[in-house]
C-alpha angles and dihedrals in degrees: 000000000000127000130190123219127216091269093056096255115143121220130189114231112197120235121228094275093049090046090052091050090050092050091048091050091051092049091050092052110091091199095055114099133172122239116255120235089253091054092048091049091056093051122103129190114270091237088058092052093048091048090056094051103046138024125212113237141160116245133173115225130183114258093245093053092048091046091051095053095039090051088069090064128230114007095046092135090052090051091051089050090050092049091051092047089052089051092050091049092049093048101040121111109251 
């Protein structure tokens, strides 16, 4: 079965037979282990972790700067962040 989320993304949801095959495969894998209750209690949603690391802002950049970073393809915002972090590290009082 396939379901669509509010953003239009489609996900496959296994039926009972597929779910059984998945469970059997997991049980047959000697490297597969289940999380303990303590491990599950320490977990946080990925969105929460991302929200703690970065903050969404609006910034105006010169066309040549934006073109340079976008020319590298996907991940251009991460590359700008890395360049700014390098700048901060190089110019921070030690």
